[in-house]
All heavy atoms as an XYZ file, in Angstrom:
657
protein
N     115.674    142.272     61.580
C     116.116    142.996     62.739
C     114.887    143.439     63.544
O     113.933    143.964     62.997
C     116.927    144.217     62.306
C     117.192    145.170     63.442
S     118.279    146.565     63.093
C     117.460    147.391     61.787
N     114.934    143.239     64.809
C     113.839    143.652     65.693
C     113.959    145.155     65.968
O     115.035    145.667     66.227
C     113.909    142.871     66.997
C     112.756    143.179     67.924
C     112.661    142.149     69.034
N     111.761    142.568     70.069
C     110.435    142.579     69.977
N     109.869    142.187     68.865
N     109.670    142.971     70.974
N     112.817    145.845     65.920
C     112.776    147.275     66.224
C     111.851    147.507     67.403
O     110.940    146.738     67.656
C     112.300    148.111     65.013
C     113.315    148.070     63.899
C     110.954    147.648     64.510
N     112.105    148.571     68.115
C     111.296    148.902     69.280
C     110.256    149.935     68.871
O     110.517    151.134     68.899
C     112.188    149.441     70.397
C     111.405    149.707     71.670
O     110.335    149.099     71.844
O     111.862    150.533     72.478
N     109.101    149.463     68.434
C     107.997    150.331     68.040
C     106.767    149.920     68.835
O     106.236    148.837     68.637
C     107.674    150.187     66.548
C     108.644    150.765     65.543
C     108.196    150.409     64.132
C     108.745    152.267     65.689
N     106.321    150.764     69.732
C     105.113    150.492     70.485
C     104.011    151.349     69.881
O     103.903    152.535     70.171
C     105.311    150.828     71.961
C     104.066    150.523     72.786
O     103.228    149.711     72.332
O     103.944    151.099     73.879
N     103.230    150.748     68.993
C     102.168    151.464     68.296
C     100.825    150.944     68.818
O     100.370    149.878     68.416
C     102.261    151.256     66.770
C     101.215    152.085     66.046
C     103.660    151.592     66.263
N     100.187    151.699     69.702
C      98.889    151.253     70.223
C      97.845    151.167     69.109
O      97.842    151.989     68.184
C      98.518    152.345     71.227
C      99.798    153.030     71.568
C     100.638    152.937     70.331
N      96.988    150.180     69.220
C      95.890    150.056     68.254
C      95.097    151.351     68.246
O      94.826    151.943     69.285
C      94.985    148.876     68.625
C      93.908    148.628     67.599
C      93.139    147.350     67.850
O      93.591    146.500     68.631
O      92.069    147.200     67.245
N      94.759    151.814     67.049
C      93.999    153.052     66.900
C      94.860    154.280     66.657
O      94.336    155.349     66.346
N      96.181    154.132     66.798
C      97.076    155.250     66.495
C      96.930    155.616     65.029
O      96.986    154.754     64.154
C      98.543    154.872     66.784
O      98.672    154.549     68.159
C      99.491    156.001     66.431
N      96.728    156.891     64.751
C      96.598    157.334     63.367
C      97.985    157.605     62.804
O      98.776    158.361     63.376
C      95.706    158.589     63.252
C      95.667    159.091     61.814
C      94.298    158.267     63.734
N      98.272    156.972     61.692
C      99.541    157.134     60.998
C      99.304    157.940     59.732
O      98.461    157.562     58.905
C     100.143    155.775     60.639
C     100.374    154.795     61.786
C     100.831    153.451     61.239
C     101.382    155.353     62.771
N     100.021    159.039     59.568
C     100.019    159.792     58.322
C     101.245    159.328     57.551
O     102.379    159.601     57.947
C     100.092    161.300     58.574
C     100.363    162.167     57.339
C      99.301    161.963     56.271
C     100.479    163.626     57.725
N     101.004    158.589     56.489
C     102.083    158.034     55.686
C     102.143    158.779     54.359
O     101.147    158.862     53.636
C     101.851    156.544     55.465
C     101.695    155.733     56.753
C     101.296    154.299     56.434
C     102.969    155.779     57.579
N     103.301    159.319     54.064
C     103.483    160.112     52.858
C     103.836    159.232     51.668
O     104.223    158.067     51.823
C     104.578    161.156     53.088
C     104.381    162.067     54.303
C     105.556    163.022     54.436
C     103.067    162.818     54.208
N     103.729    159.804     50.504
C     104.108    159.121     49.267
C     105.527    158.565     49.421
O     106.418    159.250     49.918
C     104.066    160.135     48.121
C     104.485    159.597     46.790
C     104.405    160.646     45.696
O     103.623    161.610     45.827
O     105.129    160.488     44.708
N     105.710    157.317     49.048
C     107.024    156.690     49.111
C     107.381    156.092     50.457
O     108.413    155.430     50.576
N     106.553    156.290     51.481
C     106.835    155.748     52.815
C     106.120    154.442     53.090
O     106.362    153.810     54.115
C     106.435    156.751     53.901
C     107.270    157.991     53.917
C     106.883    158.943     55.021
O     105.710    158.919     55.483
O     107.759    159.734     55.421
N     105.244    154.047     52.209
C     104.543    152.779     52.390
C     104.467    152.057     51.048
O     104.548    152.678     49.995
C     103.173    152.977     53.027
C     102.207    153.850     52.284
C     102.229    155.216     52.187
C     101.072    153.430     51.549
N     101.174    155.669     51.437
C     100.437    154.586     51.036
C     100.503    152.202     51.276
C      99.290    154.536     50.257
C      99.352    152.153     50.504
C      98.765    153.319     50.011
N     104.358    150.754     51.125
C     104.448    149.907     49.941
C     103.249    148.966     49.880
O     103.200    147.978     50.610
C     105.740    149.087     49.987
C     106.980    149.943     49.888
C     107.407    150.739     50.954
C     107.721    149.964     48.714
C     108.535    151.530     50.853
C     108.856    150.754     48.604
C     109.253    151.536     49.680
O     110.374    152.318     49.583
N     102.280    149.266     49.018
C     101.117    148.382     48.909
C     101.488    147.003     48.360
O     100.798    146.024     48.610
C     100.174    149.127     47.965
C     101.037    150.111     47.245
C     102.202    150.410     48.126
N     102.587    146.947     47.620
C     103.147    145.693     47.123
C     104.652    145.757     47.342
O     105.241    146.839     47.218
C     102.860    145.524     45.631
C     101.402    145.398     45.296
C     101.181    145.324     43.789
O     102.113    144.974     43.041
O     100.066    145.632     43.361
N     105.275    144.647     47.664
C     106.724    144.676     47.886
C     107.467    145.306     46.703
O     107.201    144.987     45.541
C     107.089    143.193     48.040
C     105.832    142.566     48.558
C     104.717    143.307     47.861
N     108.339    146.241     47.016
C     109.144    146.890     45.988
C     108.451    147.988     45.208
O     109.047    148.596     44.325
N     107.173    148.253     45.514
C     106.428    149.288     44.778
C     105.934    150.352     45.755
O     104.891    150.182     46.392
C     105.231    148.668     44.053
C     104.600    149.630     43.058
C     103.391    149.021     42.355
N     102.272    149.904     42.681
C     101.115    149.523     43.134
N     100.850    148.268     43.326
N     100.177    150.396     43.391
N     106.654    151.477     45.862
C     106.225    152.521     46.794
C     104.923    153.174     46.348
O     104.667    153.325     45.150
C     107.384    153.510     46.788
C     108.119    153.260     45.524
C     107.875    151.831     45.152
N     104.119    153.550     47.318
C     102.844    154.218     47.033
C     103.114    155.608     46.462
O     104.094    156.264     46.805
C     102.010    154.320     48.292
N     102.208    156.072     45.629
C     102.332    157.388     45.000
C     101.373    158.409     45.586
O     101.067    159.415     44.959
C     102.077    157.262     43.505
C     103.102    156.422     42.817
C     102.863    156.406     41.350
N     103.846    155.571     40.689
C     103.957    155.483     39.398
N     103.153    156.167     38.619
N     104.873    154.697     38.880
N     100.889    158.120     46.793
C      99.981    159.059     47.453
C     100.149    158.919     48.959
O     100.662    157.927     49.449
C      98.530    158.801     47.060
C      98.014    157.451     47.512
C      96.582    157.196     47.039
N      96.132    155.874     47.367
C      95.483    155.535     48.464
N      95.185    156.438     49.359
N      95.095    154.302     48.681
N      99.717    159.921     49.678
C      99.732    159.803     51.138
C      98.429    159.187     51.596
O      97.452    159.143     50.848
C      99.963    161.156     51.790
C      98.824    162.126     51.688
C      99.151    163.438     52.390
O     100.298    163.823     52.532
N      98.125    164.129     52.828
N      98.450    158.694     52.835
C      97.273    158.018     53.372
C      97.232    158.197     54.892
O      98.269    158.325     55.529
C      97.296    156.514     52.992
C      95.965    155.847     53.283
C      98.439    155.796     53.682
C      95.839    154.458     52.660
N      96.035    158.228     55.436
C      95.824    158.205     56.882
C      95.306    156.823     57.240
O      94.334    156.345     56.645
C      94.794    159.253     57.309
C      95.260    160.698     57.333
C      94.078    161.626     57.538
C      96.295    160.913     58.413
N      95.958    156.188     58.201
C      95.606    154.830     58.590
C      95.440    154.770     60.101
O      96.267    155.289     60.845
C      96.716    153.838     58.171
C      96.413    152.440     58.664
C      96.897    153.848     56.670
N      94.365    154.157     60.553
C      94.188    153.854     61.973
C      94.803    152.478     62.191
O      94.317    151.473     61.667
C      92.699    153.840     62.327
O      92.526    153.473     63.664
N      95.897    152.421     62.937
C      96.652    151.177     63.052
C      95.891    150.103     63.825
O      95.138    150.398     64.746
C      98.006    151.425     63.709
O      97.827    151.794     65.046
N      96.099    148.871     63.407
C      95.623    147.704     64.135
C      96.831    147.003     64.734
O      96.862    146.706     65.920
C      94.817    146.748     63.233
C      94.534    145.437     63.944
C      93.509    147.408     62.800
N      97.852    146.771     63.918
C      99.073    146.115     64.395
C     100.253    146.539     63.539
O     100.128    146.694     62.325
C      98.914    144.601     64.348
N     101.390    146.716     64.198
C     102.646    146.988     63.510
C     103.646    145.972     64.050
O     103.890    145.911     65.247
C     103.145    148.431     63.767
C     104.496    148.645     63.108
C     102.131    149.444     63.252
N     104.185    145.182     63.153
C     105.134    144.140     63.578
C     106.441    144.755     64.045
O     106.818    145.843     63.636
C     105.392    143.170     62.428
C     104.161    142.369     62.115
C     104.525    141.081     61.463
N     103.295    140.343     61.182
C     103.164    139.510     60.191
N     104.165    139.267     59.375
N     102.025    138.886     60.007
N     107.134    144.032     64.876
C     108.399    144.483     65.451
C     109.612    144.035     64.645
O     110.735    144.338     65.009
C     108.526    143.947     66.886
C     107.438    144.428     67.813
C     107.563    145.912     68.124
O     108.611    146.386     68.516
N     106.490    146.639     67.934
N     109.391    143.335     63.549
C     110.477    142.822     62.722
C     110.632    143.702     61.495
O     109.716    143.826     60.695
C     110.173    141.377     62.302
C     111.301    140.676     61.624
C     112.470    140.400     62.542
O     112.301    140.269     63.763
N     113.655    140.335     62.003
N     111.800    144.338     61.352
C     112.060    145.211     60.205
C     112.983    144.522     59.214
O     113.936    143.852     59.594
C     112.690    146.517     60.665
N     112.684    144.716     57.960
C     113.530    144.225     56.879
C     113.750    145.398     55.935
O     112.787    145.956     55.384
C     112.877    143.047     56.131
C     112.654    141.881     57.090
C     113.731    142.633     54.940
C     111.879    140.725     56.506
N     114.997    145.805     55.795
C     115.313    146.918     54.911
C     114.681    148.225     55.344
O     114.312    149.041     54.497
N     114.510    148.420     56.646
C     113.917    149.655     57.157
C     112.409    149.718     57.067
O     111.809    150.763     57.291
N     111.772    148.579     56.756
C     110.317    148.514     56.623
C     109.733    147.505     57.601
O     110.342    146.469     57.876
C     109.919    148.104     55.201
C     110.408    148.993     54.063
C     110.099    148.349     52.720
C     109.794    150.373     54.151
N     108.553    147.815     58.115
C     107.803    146.884     58.956
C     106.452    146.624     58.306
O     105.943    147.442     57.540
C     107.589    147.425     60.392
C     108.878    147.433     61.166
C     106.943    148.789     60.390
N     105.877    145.482     58.619
C     104.550    145.129     58.120
C     103.511    145.710     59.069
O     103.608    145.561     60.284
C     104.423    143.606     58.040
C     103.104    143.125     57.521
C     102.808    143.180     56.162
C     102.139    142.640     58.381
C     101.587    142.742     55.682
C     100.919    142.187     57.918
C     100.657    142.243     56.567
O      99.441    141.814     56.104
N     102.522    146.390     58.506
C     101.482    147.012     59.332
C     100.105    146.703     58.759
O      99.936    146.539     57.547
C     101.686    148.526     59.378
N      99.121    146.622     59.659
C      97.727    146.493     59.263
C      96.931    147.603     59.939
O      97.332    148.122     60.974
C      97.134    145.121     59.656
O      97.238    144.962     61.069
C      97.837    143.990     58.945
N      95.812    147.942     59.333
C      94.991    148.993     59.908
C      93.733    149.235     59.102
O      93.295    148.382     58.331
N      93.188    150.417     59.298
C      91.968    150.824     58.600
C      92.232    152.122     57.846
O      92.635    153.117     58.445
C      90.819    151.052     59.583
C      90.319    149.798     60.196
N      89.435    148.956     59.547
C      90.591    149.221     61.387
C      89.181    147.919     60.328
N      89.879    148.056     61.453
N      91.986    152.082     56.561
C      92.061    153.285     55.734
C      90.655    153.704     55.313
O      90.476    154.755     54.714
C      92.932    153.036     54.514
N      89.670    152.891     55.659
C      88.282    153.160     55.283
C      87.766    154.435     55.944
O      87.045    155.219     55.343
C      87.385    151.982     55.638
S      87.473    151.489     57.385
N      88.120    154.624     57.196
C      87.722    155.803     57.953
C      88.633    155.829     59.173
O      88.368    155.144     60.146
C      86.243    155.717     58.360
C      85.775    156.938     59.121
O      86.567    157.761     59.570
N      84.472    157.057     59.269
N      89.699    156.608     59.116
C      90.708    156.540     60.177
C      90.198    157.008     61.537
O      90.766    156.673     62.555
C      91.966    157.317     59.784
C      91.782    158.795     59.767
N      91.277    159.453     58.677
C      92.021    159.733     60.701
C      91.215    160.748     58.949
N      91.665    160.948     60.169
N      89.115    157.763     61.564
C      88.568    158.235     62.854
C      87.637    157.218     63.498
O      87.597    157.087     64.703
C      87.834    159.551     62.654
C      88.788    160.649     62.289
C      88.113    161.994     62.286
N      89.107    162.978     61.914
C      88.935    163.898     61.006
N      87.783    164.009     60.387
N      89.894    164.742     60.728
N      86.874    156.534     62.666
C      85.903    155.559     63.166
C      85.743    154.464     62.114
O      84.824    154.525     61.297
C      84.562    156.255     63.442
C      83.552    155.330     64.081
O      83.952    154.323     64.686
O      82.342    155.632     63.976
N      86.654    153.476     62.101
C      86.609    152.437     61.067
C      85.217    151.832     60.931
O      84.570    151.496     61.916
C      87.631    151.410     61.558
C      88.597    152.220     62.366
C      87.746    153.257     63.050
N      84.775    151.738     59.686
C      83.401    151.291     59.443
C      83.305    150.161     58.415
O      82.249    149.950     57.833
C      82.535    152.473     59.004
C      83.089    153.193     57.778
O      84.084    152.734     57.186
O      82.511    154.229     57.415
N      84.387    149.427     58.218
C      84.357    148.370     57.210
C      83.881    147.033     57.772
O      83.700    146.080     57.029
C      85.741    148.198     56.582
S      86.989    147.594     57.741
N      83.712    146.951     59.105
C      83.267    145.722     59.771
C      84.233    144.558     59.574
O      83.822    143.404     59.574
C      81.856    145.320     59.313
C      80.813    146.313     59.761
O      80.976    146.887     60.854
O      79.839    146.538     59.017
N      85.512    144.856     59.411
C      86.542    143.821     59.283
C      87.632    144.094     60.314
O      87.741    145.194     60.843
C      87.130    143.836     57.870
C      86.097    143.472     56.833
C      86.513    143.557     55.385
N      87.928    143.563     55.097
C      88.423    144.044     53.976
N      87.633    144.578     53.059
N      89.722    144.012     53.745
N      88.440    143.081     60.594
C      89.554    143.247     61.531
C      90.495    144.349     61.043
O      90.966    145.177     61.799
C      90.315    141.934     61.691
C      91.485    142.054     62.605
N      92.773    142.215     62.141
C      91.565    142.063     63.956
C      93.596    142.316     63.171
N      92.893    142.220     64.287
N      90.785    144.349     59.759
C      91.547    145.415     59.116
C      91.227    145.401     57.627
O      90.838    144.372     57.079
C      93.056    145.275     59.354
C      93.675    144.077     58.704
N      93.712    142.849     59.310
C      94.264    143.926     57.491
C      94.316    141.992     58.504
N      94.656    142.620     57.397
N      91.342    146.543     56.984
C      91.053    146.634     55.550
C      92.256    147.163     54.773
O      92.175    147.391     53.578
C      89.832    147.518     55.298
S      90.010    149.232     55.853
N      93.369    147.368     55.483
C      94.569    147.911     54.856
C      95.770    147.173     55.408
O      95.835    146.879     56.605
C      94.674    149.396     55.195
C      95.870    150.092     54.650
C      95.965    150.711     53.438
C      97.136    150.263     55.285
N      97.228    151.249     53.283
C      97.958    150.978     54.412
C      97.659    149.860     56.511
C      99.268    151.318     54.725
C      98.965    150.184     56.828
C      99.749    150.912     55.939
N      96.723    146.846     54.535
C      97.974    146.247     54.966
C      99.054    146.646     53.981
O      98.809    146.778     52.786
C      97.889    144.731     55.095
C      97.483    144.006     53.848
C      97.279    142.521     54.099
O      96.517    142.151     55.002
O      97.907    141.735     53.357
N     100.237    146.889     54.528
C     101.347    147.320     53.686
C     102.639    147.237     54.471
O     102.632    147.111     55.694
C     101.121    148.752     53.208
N     103.735    147.346     53.751
C     105.024    147.551     54.375
C     105.178    149.052     54.570
O     104.807    149.840     53.693
C     106.150    147.022     53.495
C     106.154    145.525     53.359
C     107.241    145.081     52.400
O     107.349    145.584     51.302
N     108.035    144.118     52.838
N     105.710    149.450     55.717
C     105.775    150.864     56.085
C     107.178    151.186     56.582
O     107.793    150.391     57.300
C     104.742    151.179     57.198
C     104.816    152.626     57.625
C     103.335    150.831     56.728
N     107.647    152.369     56.240
C     108.946    152.832     56.700
C     108.963    152.975     58.220
O     108.069    153.600     58.801
C     109.251    154.184     56.048
O     110.209    154.893     56.773
N     109.979    152.415     58.864
C     110.135    152.549     60.310
C     110.250    154.026     60.673
O     109.654    154.486     61.648
C     111.371    151.761     60.807
C     111.673    152.065     62.264
C     111.160    150.267     60.608
N     110.982    154.795     59.890
C     111.160    156.230     60.158
C     109.822    156.962     60.122
O     109.574    157.863     60.931
C     112.130    156.843     59.160
N     108.939    156.584     59.211
C     107.621    157.225     59.118
C     106.779    156.917     60.357
O     106.117    157.802     60.901
C     106.894    156.764     57.862
N     106.816    155.665     60.811
C     106.061    155.294     62.009
C     106.593    156.065     63.210
O     105.825    156.625     63.999
C     106.125    153.768     62.266
C     105.450    153.414     63.582
C     105.486    153.000     61.113
N     107.907    156.149     63.332
C     108.495    156.892     64.451
C     108.110    158.369     64.406
O     107.836    158.973     65.442
C     110.005    156.711     64.465
C     110.404    155.348     64.953
C     111.860    155.264     65.335
N     112.110    153.981     65.965
C     113.049    153.130     65.570
N     113.846    153.437     64.578
N     113.198    151.981     66.200
N     108.074    158.962     63.220
C     107.681    160.373     63.084
C     106.247    160.575     63.563
O     105.942    161.576     64.207
C     107.841    160.842     61.639
N     105.380    159.619     63.259
C     103.990    159.710     63.715
C     103.902    159.562     65.236
O     103.118    160.248     65.888
C     103.135    158.649     63.032
S     102.926    158.906     61.254
N     104.709    158.681     65.801
C     104.665    158.428     67.240
C     105.271    159.554     68.055
O     104.788    159.862     69.140
C     105.397    157.125     67.577
C     104.730    155.835     67.110
C     105.649    154.658     67.373
C     103.384    155.640     67.772
N     106.324    160.187     67.531
C     106.976    161.223     68.334
C     106.402    162.626     68.121
O     106.891    163.586     68.682
C     108.496    161.208     68.136
C     108.948    161.661     66.759
O     108.176    162.292     66.023
O     110.124    161.400     66.416
N     105.361    162.717     67.305
C     104.658    163.983     67.145
C     105.286    164.949     66.155
O     104.847    166.097     66.059
N     106.275    164.518     65.404
C     106.856    165.410     64.406
C     106.026    165.454     63.127
O     106.327    166.204     62.221
C     108.322    165.035     64.059
O     108.352    163.696     63.551
C     109.205    165.159     65.279
N     104.999    164.658     63.107
C     104.111    164.651     61.945
C     102.687    164.750     62.404
O     102.252    164.220     63.353
C     104.360    163.360     61.190
C     103.437    163.157     60.077
C     103.842    162.114     59.133
N     105.212    162.280     58.662
C     105.829    161.362     57.973
N     105.239    160.235     57.703
N     107.037    161.526     57.549
């Protein structure tokens, strides 16, 4: 299902425990701050694929296009975008 998520590159996402999946079907057990690179518009089961930087969310310093990728809850991304988080 296509979702309407306009996440500009560099948007900082605060993802809580259980809102992101480092491996399919395995929710993360910690929160993380990620500087987004790309968030796909295709959702499956309420999750979208996202890439970004977790190395340093303020000023990425890993010298790579992205160093973090995971499936992320659409609701969590929306909470970050609308300022409720």
